[in-house]
N, C-alpha and C positions, 0 to 999 in steps of 0.2 A: 371244191372251188368255186362254184357257182354261188353258192349260198353269202360266202364269203366277198364274191365280186357282185352280187346280187346282179346275178346274171337272171332273167324270167324264166321261167319254160317255154320251151317252143324255140329256144336260143340258144341251147349246149352246144350246137353245131360252130358255133364263131368259138365255144370256148375249145374247142376239140383242136379246133384249127391253130389257134393261136398258140394252145400247148405243142401241138406234133411243129410251129415252125422251129418254135424258143429248143426245143427239145434237139432239133435237125442242124442246129447252129451251134449249139452250146455241151451237148452230150454224145458222147461216141456209142457205137452202134453197139459193141460188144462191152462187156462189165470186166475190161481188164484192167492189171490192176495199173496204180500209176508209181512211175520211179521216183516223180519229184516227189511223191506224197510217204516214201519209205527213206528217202533222203531228208526228208525234214522230219521224222519220227527219229531217224538216226541220231541228226545233228541235239535234238534234245533230249536223247538218253545220255551224251556223251559226260551230262552234268554229274548222274549217279554211276556211269558206267565207262570208263576210258578207254575200251577196248571199241567199242560205238564208232568212233572214229573215224579209225582204219579198215572198218566193217564195208562190205561192198554189198549195196543193195538188191544187186541180183542174187546173192543167196539165200533171201529170204522170201524171194516171188518166183512161183512155178504158175507160168499161166498156160500149162499145157491143157489144164483143164478146158479154160474158156475157147484156148485154140481150135480141142475138137468138137465143142460145140458149133462154136461160129465156121471150122472146115464142112463141118455137117450140113449146116444148112439149118438148120434149130433157130438162131439167133435172128438169122435175115428172119423168121416166119415169123417170128413173135411181134415184128412192125409192118 
């Protein structure tokens, strides 16, 4: 990133801080699946598979693995 943004050596701290500020506003700390994303995929699939129209997005997602990592403090330790 520093090469593409033309950040000089010794000023990488600015890049790190900028990324942290950006990431904290726009990204969730835990990589939980997006229900709106699953809904979008199902809407796209309706063209080829009419059964997708009545499908419940919750049946396609199991966030228990991520929740276990989040509850253990592992994900928080990464940040």
